N, C-alpha and C positions, 0 to 999 in steps of 0.2 A: 287359305284364302286371305286376301287383303283388300282394303278399300283404297282406290287410287283417285285422287282429285285431278280431273281432266277438264280444264277450262271451266271450272266451277261445278262440273258434274261429278257426282260420286259414284264411281264404277267399282263394283265388287269383282275382283279378279279371281276366278276359280281355276285351280289346276285341272287338267283334263279329266282325271279320274273322279274328282269331286263334282265337276260339272255334269258328267254322265250320271253319277249317283243321284244328284238332285233332280235331273231331268226325268229319270225313271220313276222317281217318287211322285212326279206330277200326274202320271197316268192314273186316272180314276180317283183323284183326290177331291172331286166335287166342284172344281173350278177350272176355268181355262187359263193355263199358265203360258207365259210368253217368253220366247227365246229370240233375241234379236242380234244379228251380226252387225258390228260397227266397223267402219273404215275411217281413214282420215277425212274424206269429204263429208261423211255423215256427222262426225264429231265437230267439224268446222261449222257446218250449218247449224247444228244444235247450239254451239257456243254463241252464235249470233241471234238465235231465234228462241225466245222464252217458251213458246208453245212446243217446239220440237224438243227442247231441253226437258220439259215436263213429261212429254210422251216417252222419251228414252228412259228417264229415271223411273217411270212407272212399270217398265218391263221387269219381269221376274229374273231374267238373266240376260246379260250382255256378253257377247263373245267377240273377240277380235277376228275380223274376217279377212284381213290382209296383213302381212308381216311388217310393213313399213311403220305401222302404229307402234310396234314394239321398239323400234329404233329410237323414236322420238321420246317415248316414255321411259326409256332406260330399262326395259324388261326384255332386252334382246338376247336371251340365251339361245344357244343353238337348238336346244330341245324344244323350246316354245315356238321358235320359227318353223322348225320341221313339223310340229303339230299342225300349224296353220297351213303350211304348204301341202301337207299330205291330207288335209281335211279330216284330221283324226277324230274330232268330236262326232261329225256326221257319220263317218265310217262305223264307229263303235255303236252309236245310238241306233242306226238303222239295223245293224245286225241283231241288237238286243230286242228291238220292238218286232222285228220279223220273227224271231224265235218265240216271242210272246204273243204272236198272232194279232198284234194291234193293226188297225186299218189306217191307211194313209190317203190323204186327199191333197192334190197339187193345185196351186194357183200360179199361173204364169201369164205373160202378156203376148205370147205367140205360140202357135201350135208347134213350130220347129223347136222352140226352147222347151216346151212341155215334153216333146218326144225325147230330147236330149237328157233332160233330168230324169225322166222315167227310165230310160236305158241305164243311166248312171246309177240310180238306186238299185236296179236289178243286178247290176254288176257287183254292187256291194254285198247284196244278199238276194239270191235268185227267188226266194219265196216271199219277198216283201209284197204286201197286199195293197196295191194302189187301187182304190175303189172309185176314183173319179178325178176329173181334171176340169178346171174352170179357166177359160181364157179371158183375162181382164182387158177390156178395151177402155182406155181413158176417156174417150168421147162418149161411149154408149153404155158402159157398164154402170150399174147402180149397187151401192152397198146393200140395200134391202134385198135385191135379187140374190146376191151372193150369200147373205145370211140365210135366206130361205132355202137355198140349195144345200148349204152345209148342214142345216138342221134336218133336212129331208134324209140325208145319207148318214148323219151322225158319225163322222170319222173320229178315231182316237187322236190322230196327229195330222195337223195341217202343215204343209210345207209350201211357202210362197217364195217367188222370186220376181217381184215387180218393182217399179220405181220406189226407192227407199222412203220418200215422203208419203207416198200413197199407202205403203205398208204400215207406216206408223199411224196414220190417220185411221185406216180401216180397223186396225187392231184395237186402238185405244177408244175409239168411239163405239165399237160393236162387241167387244169381248164378252160383256155380260149377257149378250143375247145369243151367243153361239154355243151349241151343244158339242163341245170337243174338249179334250184334256190338254192338248199342247198345240201351240202355233209357233212354228220355227220360221223366221223370216231371214232368208239368205240375202246376201248382197246382190243388188240388181246388176252391178257391173262385173260380177264374177262370170267367167265363161266356162261352160261345161261341155266338153266333147269327149264322149266315151268315158274313159277312166281318168282323163286329165282335167285338172282345174287350173285356170289361170286368172289373173286379176286385172285384165285390161292391158293397155300398152305400157311399156316401160317408161316412155316419156310422160305419160299422164300420171303414172304413179310417182315419179320423181317430182313433178310439179306440185302435186298435193302434199307430198311428204315435206317439201321445203316450206310450203305455205303453212302447213300444220305445225312444223317445228318453230317457225317464227312466232306464230300465235301462242303456242305453249310457252316459249321462252319469255315473251312479253307478259303473259299472264302470271308466270312464276315470279318475274321481277317485280311486278306491281304488287303481288301478294306479299312478297318479302318487305317491300317498302312500307306497306300498310302495317304489317306486323311490327316493324321497327319503330314506326311512328307511335303506335299504340303502347309499345313498351316504354318509350321515352316519356310519354304522357303519364303512364303508371308510375315510373320512377320519380317524375317531377312531383306528382301528387303525394308520393310517399315521403319525399324530402320536405315538402311543405308541412306535412303532418308532423314530422319529427321536430321541425323548427318551432311549430306551434306548441308542442308538448314541452320543449325546452324552455319556452317563455313562461 
């Protein structure tokens, strides 16, 4: 694993096997641990918004949810890209919790999407135990009602796919009140149809990748300039000190 500085956020990058190992340890550890998928739009918003940055950094694990992030960050190995495209983390994790008989609860923003995700999870492992589904309505749903529902059924694993900002807020403001072991927040923009996962339109992905790349390049340039200025100041202080000693 390694820590990557992304627009001032420190993201721990886990190889797939290590990520699954950590996620399995979350089961029954006495706290609700959070796994949040990030994309270029999510990281761009967090880079501009201190609250969202704080929410993201408070997650126990961040996973790349779309491969264009890797291109910008220079982590674009073929193996890593294929892991994302093939949804490798969720594939392996669902198989393991299904075998361990852990119970799963789904949160989505439409019944159609709920049915698609439910079918997708059962395609991954037919015995996965989905014990309930909550349809989140941005106008009418309340966090208190969702928390009460979750605590009534006490799932081991929560999987949500609702607007990314809503997911961040719900998780970070309510995690201490929810009786569950793991909350996995999938990207809202990912499209699931049967066994296929896509990441929205190609045009939309290219737009955000270019914007993300510009922001990252600007951030890295400014960070380098600050470091160079600080080094010059340090060198100047050292030279002044040597001159004073010589006198």
